C-alpha positions in Angstrom: 0.0 0.0 0.0 1.4 3.3 -1.1 0.1 6.8 -0.1 0.9 10.4 -0.6 1.0 13.1 2.0 0.5 16.8 0.9 3.9 18.3 0.4 5.8 15.0 0.4 8.2 14.5 -2.4 8.2 10.7 -2.2 5.5 8.3 -1.6 5.1 6.7 1.9 5.1 3.0 2.4 4.4 0.9 5.5 8.1 0.3 6.0 9.0 3.9 5.8 6.3 5.1 8.3 7.8 6.3 11.8 7.8 3.6 14.4 5.2 4.1 17.2 6.4 4.3 20.7 3.0 3.6 22.2 3.3 0.5 24.5 1.3 -2.6 23.4 -2.3 -2.6 24.8 -2.0 -5.5 27.1 -2.8 -5.9 30.8 0.8 -6.2 31.8 2.1 -3.2 29.8 -0.8 -1.1 30.7 -0.8 -2.1 34.4 -4.2 -3.6 34.4 -3.1 -6.8 36.1 -5.4 -7.9 39.1 -3.8 -7.3 42.5 -4.6 -7.9 46.0 -3.7 -5.3 48.6 -4.3 -6.3 52.3 -5.9 -3.9 54.6 -4.1 -4.1 57.8 -6.4 -3.6 60.8 -5.9 -4.6 64.5 -8.3 -7.6 63.9 -6.1 -8.9 61.2 -2.6 -8.1 62.5 -3.3 -9.1 66.1 -3.7 -13.0 65.4 -0.5 -12.8 63.2 1.5 -11.2 66.1 0.2 -13.8 68.5 1.1 -16.6 66.1 4.6 -15.4 65.6 5.1 -15.0 69.3 3.8 -18.6 70.0 6.0 -20.1 67.3 9.2 -18.2 68.0 9.2 -18.5 71.8 9.6 -22.4 72.0 12.2 -22.2 69.2 14.3 -19.6 71.0 14.0 -21.5 74.3 14.9 -24.8 72.6 18.0 -23.2 71.0 19.3 -21.7 74.2 18.8 -25.0 76.1 20.7 -26.8 73.3 23.5 -24.2 73.5 23.7 -24.4 77.4 24.3 -28.2 77.1 27.4 -27.7 75.0 30.4 -28.1 77.2 33.7 -26.4 76.0 37.1 -25.1 76.9 39.0 -22.3 75.0 42.7 -21.5 75.8 44.3 -18.6 73.9 48.0 -19.7 73.8 49.0 -16.9 71.4 51.5 -15.5 74.1 52.7 -19.0 75.5 56.2 -18.4 74.0 56.6 -15.1 75.9 54.5 -15.5 79.0 54.8 -19.1 79.9 57.5 -20.4 82.2 60.0 -22.9 80.9 60.7 -24.4 84.3 57.3 -25.3 85.7 53.5 -25.2 85.0 51.9 -21.9 85.7 48.4 -20.7 85.8 47.1 -19.2 82.6 45.9 -15.7 83.0 42.1 -15.6 83.3 41.7 -13.5 80.1 43.2 -16.1 78.0 40.8 -18.8 79.1 37.1 -19.6 78.9 35.3 -22.8 79.8 31.8 -24.1 80.4 31.2 -27.6 82.1 28.5 -29.1 84.2 30.5 -29.4 87.2 32.8 -26.7 88.8 36.4 -26.5 87.7 38.6 -26.9 90.7 42.0 -26.0 89.3 42.8 -23.3 86.7 44.3 -24.2 83.2 48.2 -24.1 83.2 50.8 -23.8 80.5 54.5 -24.4 80.1 56.9 -23.6 77.3 59.1 -26.6 76.2 62.1 -26.5 73.9 63.8 -29.5 72.5 67.4 -30.0 71.4 66.9 -28.6 67.9 65.3 -25.5 69.2 61.8 -26.3 68.4 59.3 -24.7 70.8 56.0 -26.3 71.9 53.3 -25.1 74.4 52.2 -27.6 76.9 48.6 -27.0 78.2 47.2 -28.7 81.2 43.6 -28.5 82.0 40.9 -30.2 84.2 37.8 -32.0 82.8 35.6 -31.9 85.9 33.0 -34.5 84.6 32.7 -37.1 82.0 31.8 -35.7 78.6 29.8 -37.8 76.2 31.1 -38.2 72.7 31.6 -36.8 70.1 34.6 -34.6 71.2 36.0 -32.1 68.7 39.4 -30.2 68.8 39.4 -26.9 67.0 42.0 -24.2 66.4 40.6 -20.7 66.5 42.1 -17.6 64.6 41.1 -14.0 64.9 41.7 -11.0 62.7 42.6 -13.3 59.8 40.8 -12.3 56.7 40.4 -15.5 54.6 37.4 -13.7 52.9 39.5 -11.3 51.1 38.7 -11.3 47.3 42.3 -11.8 46.1 43.0 -14.3 48.8 39.9 -16.5 48.1 40.8 -16.8 44.4 44.4 -17.6 45.0 44.7 -21.2 43.8 44.6 -23.3 40.6 41.7 -25.5 40.2 43.4 -27.9 37.9 46.4 -28.1 39.9 44.5 -29.3 43.1 42.7 -31.8 40.9 46.1 -33.5 40.3 47.0 -32.1 36.8 50.6 -31.2 36.1 50.1 -27.7 34.9 52.9 -26.0 33.3 54.1 -22.5 34.5 52.6 -20.8 31.4 49.2 -22.4 31.9 49.1 -21.7 35.7 46.1 -19.6 36.9 47.2 -16.0 37.2 45.3 -15.7 40.5 48.2 -17.5 42.0 50.3 -14.6 41.8 52.7 -13.7 43.3 53.3 -17.3 44.4 53.2 -19.0 41.0 56.9 -19.9 40.7 60.3 -19.8 42.4 63.5 -20.0 40.3 61.3 -20.9 37.2 59.8 -23.8 38.9 56.1 -24.2 39.7 55.0 -23.7 43.2 52.8 -26.6 44.4 50.3 -25.8 45.6 50.4 -22.4 44.3 48.6 -19.3 45.8 48.3 -17.4 49.1 45.8 -19.9 50.6 48.3 -22.8 50.6 51.2 -20.5 51.7 49.5 -19.2 54.7 48.2 -22.7 56.0 48.1 -23.0 59.8 51.0 -25.2 60.9 50.9 -25.4 64.7 50.9 -29.1 65.3 48.5 -30.6 67.9 49.5 -34.0 69.4 46.9 -36.7 68.4 46.1 -37.5 72.1 45.1 -35.9 75.2 47.9 -37.2 77.7 46.5 -37.9 81.1 48.0 -36.4 84.2 47.7 -37.7 87.8 46.6 -41.4 87.1 44.2 -40.2 84.2 44.4 -42.4 81.1 45.3 -41.0 77.8 42.4 -40.1 75.3 43.2 -40.7 71.6 42.3 -38.4 68.9 42.2 -38.7 65.2 42.6 -36.4 62.3 40.7 -38.6 59.8 37.3 -37.5 58.3 37.8 -34.0 59.6 37.3 -32.4 56.2 34.2 -32.2 54.1 33.4 -35.4 52.1 33.2 -33.4 49.0 36.6 -32.0 49.6 38.2 -35.4 49.7 37.1 -35.9 46.1 38.0 -32.3 45.1 41.7 -32.7 46.0 43.7 -35.3 44.1 47.1 -36.8 44.2 49.4 -34.7 41.9 50.9 -35.9 38.7 54.0 -33.6 39.0 57.5 -34.8 39.2 59.3 -33.6 42.2 62.1 -32.0 40.0 59.5 -29.7 38.4 58.0 -28.2 41.5 58.9 -26.5 44.8 57.0 -26.0 48.0 55.5 -22.6 49.0 57.9 -20.3 50.8 56.2 -20.9 54.2 56.6 -24.6 53.9 60.3 -24.6 53.7 60.6 -25.6 57.4 58.6 -28.8 56.6 60.4 -29.3 53.4 63.9 -27.8 53.9 65.4 -29.6 50.9 62.4 -29.2 48.6 60.3 -32.1 47.3 61.6 -35.6 46.6 59.9 -38.4 44.8 59.1 -39.9 48.1 58.4 -36.6 49.9 55.6 -34.9 47.8 52.5 -33.9 49.8 49.4 -36.0 49.0 46.7 -33.4 49.3 44.1 -36.2 48.5 44.7 -37.6 52.0 46.0 -34.5 53.7 42.8 -33.5 55.4 44.2 -30.6 57.4 45.1 -29.0 54.1 41.7 -29.6 52.8 40.2 -28.0 55.9 42.5 -24.9 55.5 41.7 -24.5 51.9 38.0 -24.1 52.6 38.2 -20.5 53.5 36.2 -19.0 56.3 33.5 -16.1 55.9 34.5 -14.1 58.7 37.9 -12.9 60.3 37.3 -14.9 63.4 36.9 -18.6 62.6 37.2 -22.2 63.9 38.7 -25.1 62.0 38.5 -28.7 62.9 41.9 -30.3 63.8 41.1 -33.5 65.8 38.2 -35.4 67.0 36.9 -38.6 68.8 33.4 -39.8 68.0 33.6 -43.3 69.6 34.7 -42.7 73.2 33.4 -40.7 76.2 36.0 -38.3 77.7 36.5 -39.3 81.4 36.8 -36.6 83.9 40.5 -35.9 85.1 43.4 -33.7 84.3 44.8 -33.8 80.6 47.7 -32.3 78.7 47.8 -31.1 75.1 51.2 -30.4 73.4 51.1 -27.8 70.6 54.2 -27.2 68.5 54.5 -23.8 67.8 55.2 -22.7 64.2 52.4 -20.3 63.1 53.3 -16.6 63.5 50.4 -14.3 64.5 52.2 -11.1 64.9 52.1 -10.7 61.1 48.3 -10.0 61.1 47.9 -9.0 64.8 45.5 -11.8 65.5 45.4 -14.5 68.1 45.3 -18.4 68.1 43.5 -20.7 70.4 43.0 -24.2 71.3 39.3 -25.3 71.6 37.9 -28.5 73.0 34.2 -28.7 72.6 31.0 -30.9 72.1 28.3 -30.0 69.5 24.6 -29.2 70.1 21.7 -29.0 67.6 23.1 -25.9 65.9 26.8 -26.6 66.3 28.8 -25.0 69.1 27.9 -23.0 72.1 26.1 -19.9 70.6 23.4 -18.1 72.5 22.9 -15.4 70.0 20.4 -17.2 67.7 18.2 -18.3 70.5 18.2 -14.9 72.1 17.3 -13.3 68.8 14.3 -15.5 68.6 13.1 -14.5 72.0 13.5 -10.9 71.3 11.4 -11.0 68.2 8.7 -13.2 70.1 8.9 -10.5 72.9 8.4 -7.7 70.5 5.5 -9.4 68.8 3.9 -10.1 72.3 4.2 -6.5 73.2 2.7 -5.0 70.1 0.0 -7.6 70.3 -1.0 -6.5 73.7 -0.9 -2.9 72.7 -3.2 -3.6 69.7 -5.5 -5.6 71.9 -5.8 -2.8 74.4 -6.4 -0.3 71.7 -9.1 -2.5 70.1 -11.0 -3.0 73.4 -10.8 0.5 74.9 -10.8 2.6 71.6 -12.3 0.6 68.8 -12.5 2.2 65.4 -15.2 1.5 62.7 -14.0 0.8 59.2 -14.9 3.8 57.0 -15.7 6.2 60.0 -16.5 9.6 58.6 -15.4 11.2 61.8 -11.7 10.8 60.6 -12.5 12.7 57.4 -11.4 16.4 57.5 -13.8 19.1 56.1 -12.2 22.2 57.4 -13.6 25.5 56.2 -10.2 26.9 55.3 -9.4 23.8 53.0 -12.9 24.3 51.4 -12.3 28.0 50.8 -8.9 27.2 49.2 -10.5 24.7 47.0 -13.2 27.3 45.8 -10.5 30.0 45.1 -8.6 27.5 43.1 -11.6 26.5 41.1 -12.4 30.1 40.3 -8.8 30.8 39.1 -9.0 27.7 36.9 -12.3 29.1 35.4 -10.9 32.5 34.7 -7.8 31.0 33.1 -10.1 28.9 30.7 -12.0 32.2 29.7 -8.8 34.0 28.9 -7.5 31.0 26.8 
């Protein structure tokens, strides 16, 4: 179809007509969709508040009861190398210890600094378990002010490398920088996460003191099951790779064919590589899920290797059981009770208001018909009429 417009030099076709910007005449585009808007009244809000309060109160109480049943011991041994005596055990300052047990602790936790012939230092911790603690028992290390959630830090590893592939230096993930190579050899495992791995060594038993038997611990099955499949034995030759700089103490002569770390079975490494979301975090080191921990006095020896002065944090030894939501944490239960309390208070306020000062829906008494507003409206109407006449 071709048409001519007066004054046009060329005929207009359907294709040459200007495109209309008018939106389609649909219910969605023209905002005619059906909607429901609740009218909040005391009669409708009051049952909701009561329901929330009734649900949240038992949940909060249950969480608090579960948390109080968790028994734990935390010892901050960050200053063991400077404040502990090398001659005999001494009481640990109160600010470095925290514990919750069913029975009262009679003797305070103590520490002593030990040093072997090679100059290696270890912190020996002695503490009392005042009552039998049912299995499972978990040993954690706790770090503070360590930001594993930093963007560059979280990405600092090579996925193919931890899957066991022998990646060449040119193909290595650039996120591993600046720890990709040393002397033109590939760093294995590369990146900041592996290089900063926690390397204080906990003895794999709680040594009994004063006729108390030893309590064995294990480092097996401490990592997530999915991580045991994510980390594979490497296919690198020992001559092609070097350990990260902070691993030189463990591998002073580098790697050999018989001395390459098997990250498929090294669960402490797998635990460390799963980065924490907050600067204060716990990571599982040892556990016992088969035997009750008898009451008595125990000793834990910790080989001191990990420096904390570099990041201004602290490191702690944590012995604990677990509850329904994990460790001893009152915050969640308290939060539930606060919400339940607020709902109950507002519910009572609405109920009192409804009883003593009810309001009928659509009450005309709440409409405002002031004379001044009516006069302003009439003046505006006259101005609009005058303006239409002039136009």
